[in-house]
C-alpha positions in Angstrom: -77.9 -3.9 9.6 -76.3 -4.2 13.0 -73.3 -2.8 14.4 -71.1 -6.2 13.5 -72.1 -6.1 9.9 -71.5 -2.5 9.3 -68.2 -2.8 10.6 -67.6 -5.7 8.4 -68.7 -3.7 5.6 -66.0 -1.2 6.7 -63.2 -3.5 6.5 -63.9 -3.4 2.8 -63.1 0.2 2.5 -60.1 0.7 0.4 -58.4 4.1 1.1 -58.5 6.6 3.6 -60.7 8.6 1.6 -63.2 6.0 1.0 -63.3 5.6 4.8 -64.0 9.1 4.8 -67.1 8.9 2.4 -68.2 5.6 4.6 -68.1 7.6 7.5 -70.0 10.5 6.1 -72.8 8.2 4.7 -73.0 6.4 8.1 -73.2 9.5 10.3 -73.8 12.7 8.1 -70.8 14.2 9.5 -68.5 16.5 7.4 -65.5 15.4 5.5 -63.5 17.6 8.1 -64.9 15.9 11.3 -64.7 12.3 9.5 -60.6 13.1 8.9 -59.8 14.3 12.2 -61.9 11.2 13.8 -59.7 9.0 11.9 -56.3 10.7 12.9 -57.2 10.5 16.4 -58.0 6.9 16.1 -54.6 6.0 14.1 -57.0 5.4 11.3 -59.2 2.6 13.1 -62.7 3.5 11.4 -64.5 1.5 14.4 -62.9 3.7 16.8 -63.6 6.7 14.6 -67.3 6.1 14.9 -67.0 6.5 18.8 -64.9 9.5 19.1 -66.8 11.3 16.1 -69.4 12.5 18.2 -66.7 14.4 20.6 -64.9 15.8 17.5 -68.5 17.2 16.3 -68.8 19.0 19.4 -65.3 20.5 19.4 -63.9 23.7 17.8 -60.8 22.2 16.3 -57.8 23.5 14.0 -58.6 21.4 10.9 -54.9 22.0 9.5 -53.5 20.6 12.7 -55.5 17.7 12.7 -55.2 16.7 9.0 -51.6 16.8 9.5 -51.6 14.2 12.1 -53.4 12.0 9.5 -50.3 12.4 7.1 -48.1 11.8 9.9 -49.8 8.9 10.4 -49.3 7.8 7.0 -45.5 8.5 7.0 -45.4 5.9 10.0 -47.0 3.3 8.4 -45.5 3.8 4.8 -43.7 0.8 5.0 -47.0 -1.0 4.9 -48.6 -0.9 1.0 -51.3 -3.5 0.5 -53.6 -1.0 -1.2 -56.6 -1.5 1.5 -57.9 0.5 4.2 -58.5 -1.7 7.3 -59.1 -1.3 10.9 -56.1 -1.4 13.6 -54.7 -4.8 13.8 -54.4 -4.8 9.9 -52.0 -3.2 7.6 -52.8 0.2 6.3 -52.6 1.8 3.1 -49.4 4.1 2.3 -51.5 5.9 -0.2 -53.2 7.9 3.0 -50.5 10.7 2.4 -51.0 11.0 -1.2 -54.7 11.5 -0.9 -54.6 13.8 1.9 -53.9 17.6 1.4 -55.0 20.4 3.5 -57.8 22.2 2.4 -58.9 25.6 3.0 -62.6 24.9 4.0 -65.0 22.3 4.7 -66.5 22.9 1.1 -63.1 22.1 -0.4 -62.6 18.8 1.8 -66.2 17.8 0.6 -65.3 18.3 -2.9 -62.2 16.3 -2.5 -63.8 13.3 -1.4 -66.0 13.3 -4.3 -62.9 13.9 -6.8 -60.7 11.1 -5.1 -63.6 8.8 -5.2 -64.0 9.4 -8.9 -60.1 9.0 -9.2 -59.4 12.5 -10.4 -57.7 14.1 -8.0 -54.0 14.6 -8.2 -51.7 12.2 -6.1 -54.1 9.5 -5.8 -52.4 6.9 -8.1 -52.3 4.2 -5.7 -56.3 4.2 -5.7 -56.3 3.9 -9.6 -53.4 1.5 -9.7 -55.4 -0.8 -7.1 -58.5 -0.8 -8.8 -56.8 -1.6 -12.1 -55.3 -4.6 -10.5 -58.7 -5.8 -9.2 -60.0 -5.5 -12.8 -57.0 -7.6 -14.2 -57.8 -10.3 -11.3 -61.7 -10.4 -11.9 -61.6 -9.4 -15.5 -63.8 -6.5 -17.3 -66.2 -4.8 -14.8 -69.3 -5.2 -17.1 -68.6 -9.1 -17.1 -68.3 -9.0 -13.4 -71.6 -7.3 -13.2 -73.3 -9.7 -15.5 -71.7 -12.8 -13.1 -72.9 -11.3 -10.0 -76.4 -10.8 -11.6 -76.8 -14.2 -12.8 -75.3 -15.8 -9.8 -77.4 -14.0 -7.2 -80.4 -13.3 -9.3 -80.3 -9.8 -8.6 -80.5 -6.8 -10.8 -77.6 -5.6 -12.6 -78.0 -2.1 -10.9 -77.4 -3.7 -7.6 -74.3 -5.9 -8.8 -72.8 -2.5 -10.1 -73.5 -0.8 -6.7 -71.9 -3.6 -5.0 -68.7 -3.6 -7.2 -68.5 0.5 -6.7 -68.3 -0.2 -3.1 -65.8 -2.5 -3.1 -63.3 -1.0 -5.6 -64.5 -3.5 -8.4 -63.7 -6.3 -6.0 -66.0 -9.1 -7.1 -65.7 -11.6 -4.4 -66.2 -8.8 -1.9 -69.3 -7.6 -3.8 -70.7 -10.9 -3.9 -70.1 -11.3 0.1 -72.0 -8.1 0.4 -74.8 -8.9 -1.6 -75.2 -12.5 -0.2 -75.0 -11.3 3.5 -77.8 -9.0 2.7 -80.0 -11.3 0.7 -79.5 -13.7 3.8 -80.8 -10.8 6.1 -83.6 -10.3 3.6 -85.2 -13.6 4.3 -85.3 -12.8 8.1 -86.5 -9.3 8.0 -87.5 -6.2 5.8 -84.0 -5.3 5.8 -82.8 -2.8 3.0 -80.7 -4.4 0.0 -77.7 -2.9 -1.9 -78.4 -1.0 -4.9 -77.5 1.9 -7.2 -79.1 5.3 -5.6 -80.7 6.2 -9.0 -82.8 3.3 -9.0 -85.8 2.4 -7.1 -85.0 -1.0 -6.1 -83.7 -0.1 -2.4 -85.2 0.0 1.0 -87.4 -2.8 2.7 -87.4 -6.2 1.0 -91.4 -6.1 0.6 -93.1 -8.2 -2.5 -96.0 -5.9 -3.4 -98.0 -9.1 -5.0 -97.6 -11.1 -1.7 -100.4 -10.1 1.0 -100.3 -9.6 3.8 -97.0 -7.4 3.6 -95.3 -6.0 6.9 -95.6 -2.2 7.1 -93.1 -1.2 9.8 -93.7 2.4 12.0 -91.4 4.2 14.3 -92.6 6.9 16.6 -90.3 8.7 18.9 -90.1 12.0 20.9 -86.5 12.8 20.5 -86.4 15.5 23.3 -84.9 18.4 21.0 -85.5 20.7 23.7 -82.8 19.3 25.8 -79.2 20.5 24.9 -77.0 18.3 26.6 -75.6 16.0 24.0 -77.8 16.9 21.7 -76.1 16.1 18.6 -74.5 13.2 19.8 -77.8 11.8 20.9 -79.5 12.7 17.4 -76.8 10.9 15.6 -77.8 7.7 17.8 -81.5 8.4 16.6 -80.6 8.7 12.7 -78.4 5.7 13.3 -81.6 3.8 14.6 -83.6 4.9 11.7 -81.1 3.7 9.3 -80.7 0.2 11.2 -84.6 -0.1 11.7 -85.3 1.3 8.1 -89.1 1.7 8.8 -91.4 2.6 6.2 -92.7 5.5 8.2 -91.1 7.5 11.2 -92.8 10.0 13.3 -90.9 12.2 15.6 -91.7 14.5 18.2 -89.8 17.5 19.7 -87.6 18.3 16.7 -85.8 21.3 16.6 -84.2 23.4 13.8 -80.8 22.3 14.3 -82.0 19.0 13.3 -83.8 19.7 10.1 -80.7 20.0 7.8 -79.4 16.9 9.3 -82.8 15.2 8.7 -82.6 16.2 5.2 -79.0 15.6 4.5 -78.9 12.3 6.1 -82.3 10.6 5.4 -83.7 13.0 2.7 -82.9 10.7 -0.4 -84.5 7.9 1.6 -87.8 9.4 3.1 -90.2 12.1 2.1 -89.9 14.7 4.8 -93.0 16.3 6.2 -92.3 19.2 8.7 -94.8 20.3 11.4 -95.3 24.0 12.6 -92.1 25.5 12.6 -93.1 28.9 14.0 -93.0 27.1 17.3 -89.5 26.3 19.0 -90.2 22.3 18.6 -92.5 20.5 16.1 -93.3 17.1 14.8 -92.1 15.4 11.7 -93.4 12.7 9.5 -90.9 10.5 7.2 -92.4 8.3 4.7 -90.1 5.8 3.0 -89.4 6.6 -0.6 -87.2 3.8 -1.4 -90.1 1.2 -2.1 -90.3 2.8 -5.2 -94.2 2.9 -5.2 -94.6 5.8 -2.9 -97.5 8.8 -3.9 -97.6 11.5 -1.7 -101.4 12.6 -2.1 -101.6 15.2 0.8 -100.0 17.0 3.7 -101.5 19.0 6.4 -100.6 20.9 9.5 -103.3 21.7 12.1 -102.7 23.7 15.0 -104.5 23.3 18.5 -106.2 26.4 18.9 -106.2 26.5 22.4 -102.6 25.2 22.9 -100.4 27.2 25.2 -97.4 25.0 23.8 -97.5 25.4 20.4 -99.0 21.9 19.5 -100.1 20.7 16.2 -101.2 18.0 14.3 -99.1 16.5 11.0 -100.9 14.6 8.8 -99.7 12.7 5.7 -102.1 10.8 2.9 -100.1 8.7 0.9 -100.1 5.5 -1.0 -97.7 2.6 -0.8 -98.1 -0.4 -3.2 -101.4 0.7 -4.4 -102.7 0.9 -0.6 -103.7 4.4 0.8 -102.5 5.1 4.2 -103.5 8.2 6.5 -100.6 8.9 9.2 -100.9 11.1 11.8 -98.5 12.7 14.6 -98.7 15.1 17.6 -97.0 16.1 20.7 -100.1 16.4 22.9 -100.1 18.9 25.8 -97.7 18.3 28.7 -98.1 18.0 32.4 -100.4 16.8 34.8 -102.0 20.6 35.3 -103.1 20.3 31.5 -105.4 17.5 31.5 -108.3 19.0 30.0 -106.3 20.7 27.1 -104.7 17.5 26.2 -108.0 15.4 26.4 -109.5 18.2 24.2 -106.5 17.8 21.7 -107.0 13.8 21.4 -110.7 14.3 21.1 -110.1 16.5 18.0 -107.6 14.2 16.7 -109.8 11.1 16.7 -112.5 13.0 15.6 -110.7 14.4 12.4 -109.5 10.9 11.7 -112.9 9.5 11.6 -114.4 12.5 9.5 -111.8 11.8 7.0 -113.6 10.1 4.1 -110.8 8.9 1.8 -110.0 5.4 1.8 -107.1 3.6 3.7 -105.5 2.8 6.8 -105.4 5.4 9.4 -102.8 5.4 12.1 -101.9 8.1 15.0 -98.8 7.8 16.9 -96.9 10.1 19.1 -96.3 11.4 22.5 -99.7 11.7 23.7 -98.5 12.5 27.3 -102.3 10.9 28.1 -102.4 9.2 31.5 -104.5 5.8 31.5 -107.5 7.5 33.4 -108.2 10.0 30.8 -108.6 7.6 28.2 -112.0 6.7 29.6 -113.1 10.5 28.9 -112.2 10.2 25.1 -115.5 10.3 23.1 -114.5 8.1 20.0 -112.0 5.9 21.4 -114.1 2.8 20.9 -113.7 3.2 17.3 -109.7 2.6 17.5 -107.2 0.0 18.7 -104.6 0.7 21.0 -101.8 -1.3 19.2 -100.0 -1.7 22.4 -102.9 -3.6 24.2 -104.2 -5.6 20.8 -100.5 -7.0 20.8 -100.6 -8.8 24.1 -99.9 -6.2 26.4 -96.3 -6.8 26.5 -95.2 -5.6 30.0 -91.5 -4.8 28.5 -93.3 -2.6 25.6 -95.4 -0.7 28.0 -93.7 2.4 29.8 -92.1 4.7 27.4 -91.3 7.6 30.1 -89.4 5.7 32.7 -87.3 7.4 35.2 -86.2 4.2 36.9 -84.4 3.3 33.7 -83.8 6.0 31.9 -81.5 8.8 33.7 -81.8 11.7 31.1 -83.7 13.8 33.1 -81.8 13.5 36.4 -85.3 13.2 38.0 -85.0 12.5 41.7 -88.3 10.6 41.7 -89.2 7.2 40.2 -92.2 7.2 37.5 -93.2 5.2 34.7 -96.0 5.9 32.5 -97.1 5.2 29.1 -96.8 8.7 27.4 -96.3 7.5 23.8 -99.1 5.5 21.9 -100.2 4.3 18.5 -103.7 4.3 17.8 -105.0 2.4 14.7 -108.6 3.1 13.3 -110.3 -0.3 13.2 -110.5 -1.8 10.0 -110.1 -5.1 8.6 -107.0 -4.1 6.1 -104.3 -3.7 8.7 -103.6 -5.8 12.0 -101.0 -4.8 14.5 -98.5 -7.8 15.3 -95.8 -6.4 17.4 -94.7 -3.4 19.4 -91.2 -3.0 21.2 -89.4 -0.1 22.8 -86.0 1.2 21.3 -83.3 3.7 22.0 -82.6 1.7 25.2 -78.9 2.0 25.0 -76.9 4.7 26.8 -74.2 6.4 24.8 -70.9 6.5 25.8 -70.2 9.5 24.4 -72.3 11.7 26.2 -73.4 9.2 29.2 -76.9 9.8 28.1 -79.6 7.7 26.1 -80.7 9.0 22.6 -83.8 10.7 24.5 -85.8 10.6 27.6 -88.4 8.8 25.7 -88.0 5.2 24.3 -89.3 5.0 20.9 -92.0 2.8 19.8 -91.6 0.4 17.0 -94.8 -0.9 15.6 -95.3 -3.6 12.9 -98.6 -4.2 11.0 -99.9 -7.1 9.0 -101.5 -5.3 5.9 -103.9 -7.0 3.5 
C-alpha cells in the first residue's frame, strides 16, 4: 500500500481512539506516543505520522500531552459528525469522552482495546454512531453476505473490512475493491481477518510460475543517530513491499522486540547469533497460509574477528522447498582474505546441502569485484544483478555520492550487497531494484547507509 492509499484508509477512521489504533498498527508505536502525536497535530492523522518519530525519541509528560488532546476536543465540540477525519474536515466531539488520563502506558494500551470493543465508560458516541450505520445499511451479517457475493471474497474478509470501517458497508466495499484492483497489478496483501490464513501476497498456488519476492538489507543498527526513526522507515518499507522473505543484517537488540511486535504476526522470525552486538535476521511470510518451517541453523565463522555468522532457514511455501541464507561477511579492505574464506564456506555449505529445493543467499557481503574471481564455487551460482540485465540503477548498494548517512568526505560506489541463486531450472530471477532511497525529514537521514536489495523470482 502506498502512502496515499494509507492516508485514504486513515480518513475512514471514525474516532480518536480508532486513530490511535491505526497509528499503532501502522508504526508499532505505543498508545501514549500515538495520542501525543495526535494532540500535537490538532488531530491530523497524516501530520501525526510525520511527528511520531520525534515524539518517540523524547521524554514527555503523558498527562500534559493528553490534556492538550482533551482541550482540542473542547475547541471542536461544535462539530459532531461522529467521524474522525484529517485536518480540513470536521472532527468528532466524542474525542473528549474517549480520552481519560491513564496512569501508565499499559493502561493506555488496555484502553485502546476496550474502546474499540465499545466497553469503556463514556464512549457512547462511538456506539451510537455504529448503531446508526447498522440501521442505515441493515444487519451486519447481511452486509457480510452482500459484500462477499458482490466482490467474490470470503466472508472473513468482508467482516474484517466492516470492522475496520465501523460497519460502514460502502466504505468496506471501497477498501476491498481498491485492494482487489491492486492485487491484479502486484502481489499486495488483501484485507482479511487476522485469525484466518487468507492474507499476504496474493499468489495462487495453482498458477505456475508464481513470483517470489525477497528483500535483503543492511539496516545499519550500529549507527545510533536516528535509529528509532530509521528503523520505523525500514518496517514501513517491509509492510509496503510485503515480500515473502526478508533478510536483515546489522540488527541490534533494541530492534528485536519491534520486529516481533510489528512483524511477528506476519512473519516467522529467525534470529542470528545474539552473543554478538549485532546480528542477522531472516523473516519468512506466514501470511500465505502454507508455510512450513523445516529447519533453522546459525553457523559462526570460526576465524571471524567481527562475530560474523550465517543464518539458514529451510522451509516450504506452496509445496515448494526453499533454503534461504543470509550473512554479513567480514568488513573492510584489510580483511579481504577472511571475507573470501567466509564466502567460500557459505557457497560450499549450500552445495553440500542434500535436501531438494531452491537455494538463495543474500546479504551484505562486503565483497569487491576483484575478489569474486578467487571464489572456488562461484560458477555454480547466478549473480542476480548480472542475470537480470546489469541494471546500472540497481548496481551500487553502498554509494556515498547519493547516501549521506556516513558523512564520508570521499566518494565511493561499491556493490557490497548481493544475491546469489544456486543454479536451477526451478527458479529464475526476473527483477532487481534498490529500496530505501528516500531521506527521512524527521532525522535528515536515509533509513540506512546501505540501499536495500529487492529481488523477484519466477518459481516454476
